C-alpha positions in Angstrom: 124.1 50.1 22.4 124.8 51.4 25.9 127.3 54.0 24.6 124.6 55.3 22.2 122.1 55.6 25.0 124.5 57.4 27.2 125.5 59.9 24.4 121.9 60.5 23.5 121.0 61.1 27.1 123.9 63.5 27.6 123.0 65.4 24.4 119.4 65.8 25.5 120.5 67.0 29.0 122.9 69.5 27.6 120.3 70.9 25.1 117.6 71.1 27.8 119.9 72.9 30.3 121.1 75.3 27.5 117.5 76.2 26.6 116.7 76.9 30.3 119.6 79.2 30.6 118.5 81.3 27.7 115.0 82.0 29.1 115.5 84.2 32.1 114.8 87.7 33.5 116.4 89.4 30.5 114.0 87.6 28.2 110.9 88.8 30.0 109.4 91.8 28.1 107.5 93.0 31.1 110.7 93.3 33.1 112.7 94.8 30.3 110.2 97.4 28.8 110.7 100.0 31.6 114.4 100.3 30.8 113.7 101.5 27.2 112.2 104.6 25.7 110.5 102.9 22.7 108.2 99.9 22.2 110.8 98.1 20.1 113.2 98.2 23.0 116.1 99.5 20.9 116.8 102.8 22.8 117.7 102.6 26.5 116.7 105.3 28.9 119.4 107.7 30.2 121.4 106.3 33.1 119.6 108.4 35.7 116.2 106.9 34.6 117.7 103.5 34.1 119.0 103.6 37.7 115.5 104.6 39.0 113.9 101.7 37.2 116.6 99.3 38.4 116.4 100.4 42.0 112.6 100.2 42.0 112.7 96.5 41.1 112.4 93.9 43.8 115.8 92.8 45.1 115.3 89.2 43.9 114.8 90.5 40.3 117.8 92.8 40.5 120.0 89.9 41.7 118.7 87.6 39.0 119.4 90.3 36.4 123.0 90.9 37.7 123.6 87.1 37.7 122.4 86.8 34.1 124.4 89.8 33.0 127.5 88.2 34.6 126.9 85.0 32.7 126.1 86.3 29.2 127.2 89.0 26.9 125.1 89.1 23.7 122.6 90.4 22.8 122.4 92.4 26.0 125.9 94.0 26.0 124.9 97.6 26.5 122.1 96.8 28.9 124.3 94.6 31.0 127.0 97.3 31.1 124.5 99.5 32.8 123.4 96.7 35.2 127.0 95.9 36.0 127.8 99.5 36.8 124.8 99.8 39.1 125.4 96.3 40.6 129.0 97.1 41.5 130.6 94.8 39.0 132.6 97.5 37.2 
């Protein structure tokens, strides 16, 4: 019985922490919209405009965005490539 309780507790803790990791700066539409040219957020702005938007953000948001981009790849691969270039990770 104790092993079942421990396993259940561990499974719940892992699923809860995984869910929290997915909801971050990159998932906030208000933060992401300025980087795209269209409402569907499929076409990114050219690098010069992307950089202007990125540099206009508060430092805390830029750091959070860089950290999330370093931790995850999909579905933000192209976006994170730009962030990593601007953040000095490339």
